[in-house]
C-alpha positions in Angstrom: 112.8 57.6 75.2 112.1 55.3 78.1 108.5 55.3 79.1 108.2 55.9 83.1 104.9 55.8 84.9 104.8 58.4 87.4 102.3 60.0 89.6 102.0 63.4 87.6 101.2 60.9 84.7 98.3 59.8 86.6 97.4 63.4 87.5 97.6 64.4 83.8 95.5 61.5 82.6 92.7 62.2 85.5 92.8 65.9 84.3 92.4 65.1 80.6 89.3 62.7 81.4 87.8 65.3 83.6 88.0 67.9 80.9 86.5 65.6 78.1 83.8 64.8 80.8 83.0 68.5 81.5 83.0 69.3 77.7 80.4 66.5 77.1 78.1 66.5 80.1 78.7 70.2 81.4 79.6 71.2 84.8 77.4 71.3 87.8 78.4 71.9 91.6 76.0 71.1 94.2 72.9 70.6 91.6 73.4 73.9 90.1 74.2 74.0 86.3 76.8 76.0 84.9 75.9 75.5 81.2 77.4 78.6 79.9 80.6 78.1 81.7 81.3 74.4 80.6 83.7 75.3 78.0 85.8 77.7 80.1 85.7 75.0 82.9 87.0 72.4 80.4 89.7 74.5 79.0 90.9 75.2 82.5 91.3 71.5 83.2 93.1 71.2 79.8 95.3 74.1 80.9 95.9 72.1 84.2 96.9 69.0 82.3 99.3 70.7 80.0 101.0 72.4 83.2 101.1 69.2 85.0 102.7 67.3 82.1 105.2 70.0 81.6 106.3 69.9 85.1 106.4 66.0 84.9 108.9 66.6 82.1 110.9 68.9 84.1 111.2 66.6 87.2 112.3 63.8 85.1 115.2 66.0 83.5 116.2 66.6 87.1 115.7 63.2 88.7 116.8 60.3 86.7 116.3 57.7 89.4 112.7 56.5 89.3 112.3 55.8 93.2 113.5 59.3 93.8 111.2 60.6 91.1 108.2 59.2 92.7 109.1 60.5 96.1 109.5 64.1 94.6 106.2 64.0 92.5 104.2 62.4 95.3 105.6 65.4 97.9 104.7 67.9 95.4 101.1 66.4 94.8 100.9 66.5 98.6 102.2 70.0 99.0 99.7 71.2 96.2 96.8 69.6 98.0 97.7 70.9 101.5 98.2 74.4 100.1 94.7 74.0 97.9 93.0 72.9 101.0 94.7 76.0 103.0 93.4 78.4 100.6 89.8 76.8 100.4 
């Protein structure tokens, strides 16, 4: 299997680092500590990392060309961010 570096790989790595950080240091938003929810928030980030990793594998099967794969995955990330900001 050939190793391809893709945007969703970076997103998966970021989510895993974020999950480990939350497990170790706890979660705090605007100075308010969520000590009792740190495990839950860390588990949610692990779930997101798993879903993004699975989605990366699906995109790799559909788009074999690396340039097209980057465009599709960057478009997906942009769409997800726009939807997140609209919902927020």
